Residue, then its C-alpha position, 0 to 999 in steps of 0.5 A: m772522916e770519909e772512912n766512917r761514912v755509910n754507903p747509902s746503897a748498902t742499906a737501901t737495897d735490903p731494908w730488912a737488914e736494918v729492921a732485922a737488927r732491931l727484931g728478935a732474940d739473939l740466937f747463936l748457931d754454928l754454921q761454919p762451912d766445910p772448907g773442903a766442900s765444893a761450891r756446888g749445892r752450897g745452898a742446899t748444904l746451908r739449909r741442911t746445916l741450919t735445920e740440924a743446928l736448930r734440932s740440936a739446940i732444941l735437943d740439948g736444951r739450949l732452946p727449951a720448949g716455948t722459946a720464941l725464935p727470931p722472925y725468919r727474916s731477922l735470923a736470915a739477916d743475922l746469919g747471912l743466909a737467904r730469907g727463903t732458906v730460913s723460911a723453908v727450914y722453919q716450915e720443915l721444923i713446924a711440919e715435923g713438930w719441932l716448932t709451932a706457929r700460933q696466930g698472933s705470936a712468934t714461932r716457938v719451940a714445941d712442947g715435948a720437942a726437947h731431949p728427955e734428959t731435960a725433963s729431969n730439970r722439972k720440979a718434982d711435982e710438975r707433971p710432964s706434958t704429953p707431946s701432941p701435934f700442934r693444931f692450927p685453928h684452921d688446919f689444912s695440913l697434909g698427910q691425913p684424911c678427915a679424922g671424923m670420917f673414920p668408919r668406927t662402927d664398921w671397925i668395931r663390928a669387924t673387930r668383934r667378928v675377928l676376935t670372936g673367931a680367932g684361934d690362939e695362933v693369932f696372938a703368937p709371933t707371925h710370919p714376916q710376910g703378914r697374915a694370909e687373910l689380908r694378903r688374899a683380900l688385898s690381892g683381890y682388891l688391888s686387882r679389882t680397883r687399881g689393875v694390879r697384877t699380883t697374888a697373895d704370895l707376892i704381897v709383903l705386909g708392913t706398917a707404911v710406905q716409908s718403912a717399906l722404902e727403908l727395907l727396899s733400900r737395904t735390899v734392892f735399890g743398890d747405891v743410887l735411887a732416882v726420885e722425883g725432884h719434888g716429893l715427900p722428904f721423909h721418903w727420901q730420908a728413909v731411903v738414905r737411912g737404908g744406905t742408898r743415895v737419892v738423885p732428883i729427877a725433874v718433874d713437869d706437867e707430864g710427871m717425871v722427865i724420863d729422858d733425864l732418868e735415863r741419863s741419871g745412871a740410877a738402877a732404881v726409881l721411885l715414882s708417884p705415877s697416878h697422882q704426883f706429889p705434890t704437883g698432882v699431875p699423873l705420869s703421861p701414857a707415853r712416859r709410862m711406857q718409856v719408864i717400863e721399857w727403860a727398866r726392862r732394857t737396863g734391869a732397873v727396878i721401879v717403885e710405884d707409890d700409889y699416892d691417892g690412887e683411890f681418890r679421883y673425881d672428874r677424870d678417868p681412872v688412872g690404873a697402877l703402873q704395875a699393871l704394865g710391868p709386874d716384872v719390873v714394878i714394885h707396887a707400894g701402898s698403905m691405908s694412911k689416906s683411905l682410913s687413917p695414919a693411925v692404922r699402921a698398915g702398908w704393903l708391897a706387891l713384888p715381882p717374883h724374883l725379889m721375894d726371897v731377898v726382901m723376905n730374908a732382909k725382913g727377918v724371921r717374924e713380923g716385928d712392927a705391924s699389928i697382926v690383929d689390925q691386919l685381920i680387921l682390915a681383911d674383914l673390912i675388905d671381904s665384907g664390903a665395908y671398906d669399899r663403902h667407906i671409900r665411896r662415901s669418902r670420895q663424895v665428901y672430898r669431891q664436894r670439898r674440892d669443888a668448894l675449894v676451887e670456887a673459893v680460890t678462883a674467886c680470888g683470881l688464882g688458878l688451881p691445877g692438878i686437882a682432879a684427884g687426891l686430898h690436897a691442892v697447890i695454889p700457884v704463887d710467885h717464888a718471891d711471895e711464897g714464904a711471906l704468904v706461908h708466914e701470914a697464914f701462920r699468923r692468921g692460924i691457917g695451917l698450910v705449907g709452901l711448895s718449896l718444902f717438898r723440893h729436893p735440895d739438889a733439884d731445880p725449882l719449879p717455874h712457880g712457888g705455891l701454897v700446898v693445902g690439904f682439904g681433907t684434914p679440916a673437921a666437917s664442923t669447921f670446914t666452912a669457916d676454915l675455907q673462909a679464912l683461907r679465902d680471906l688470906l688470898a683475897e687480902s694479901p698483896a702477895a697472893r694477888r701477884v698470881v703466876p700464869 
């Protein structure tokens, strides 16, 4: 009889293990570890394995659209994983569009996420739905400006001017470097507003920073690229697709720790020096000079992602790192934040010695970017319409930033790193981050946790956080959206356990 007694301490330490047995649907996922793998980085490996297993189950139809997933705590107990691991996987798949989280409902498989072959199982008279990103009632998602601020009138006027005066060659295949009109306009604009030292002949046009990184990984990065320990996962993924391994370097309140970079052995580094994503800090002046000196001493290459460089509010302008070292820095940027992610326009300002290798890798003609859009953007810059749009946008986002700061600080929380950009990180305890994100989802508030942006092999920051994109909400809903966020912070016990 003694052998059948339950050890009370085994359940008392984690009451959720008992609750999980009564919650959620059963879900079989094969997460058998590689017997030959080392113990180092096992947590990151399990996170990647769970992410891939869920994607695979959705793609092959085992998890059809609309299927409710178990609560993350329940699934964590079933699989023997840490709750934070499962929570981070759910957040990543929601951000990528595989899953949706609706107010008052479970986390579900998104419409349109299944493999196209599963569509053959529909009834013949059933019209397939068009996949679209899920929108929260209160949308503070990242990666985009306010869609209602797109300069439609200026875009229409520029389109009319461009098409009226365009020669027939505009509609023929174009050189892979991109239209000379936009390269000339960009070289002047970047020099004037960001201090970039370049010419039209040294600019290569494309669609986005992400595709530019994949191109560079096939040409100039070599075997290893150092990246900020917290950053954009799809940038790392693009580099890995190009065949380069990424190594995370710690970030503190002065940006990337360049001493750690020098010890990493990497021959290239990707930085967001003007406004580090997601922490919001700029790379300090001393570290700017240090990384330039390191690159020149070792023959390394620096890639500068000029993230949010145009949106600054109450600090002195932080110029482009490229101005300090045009011989070793590749300046990368796009129009996704200043105009819209729907405008597929990006660029690389290259050192002269890298032009031939990059152009040879790109091919004999432009295969992706819209040439007509390149001409429209050149017209917007040359006419001054783009500058006017940036100034208008900066004023609107400054007002939104101020309102967000007031709402968050009224709840007793701090808000660092918000002198520029379109997002803010609200610091919370690591243990509370996942619960707050899921409570936000339950209330219909779209935001993500800071841990989503940690490289699997990087150490955590001293605190967790809620990452809020204040540029996204529509003007008509911003006040209500902000009130919903304030209610979350004011009413949640986890939010009141604020970190210093």
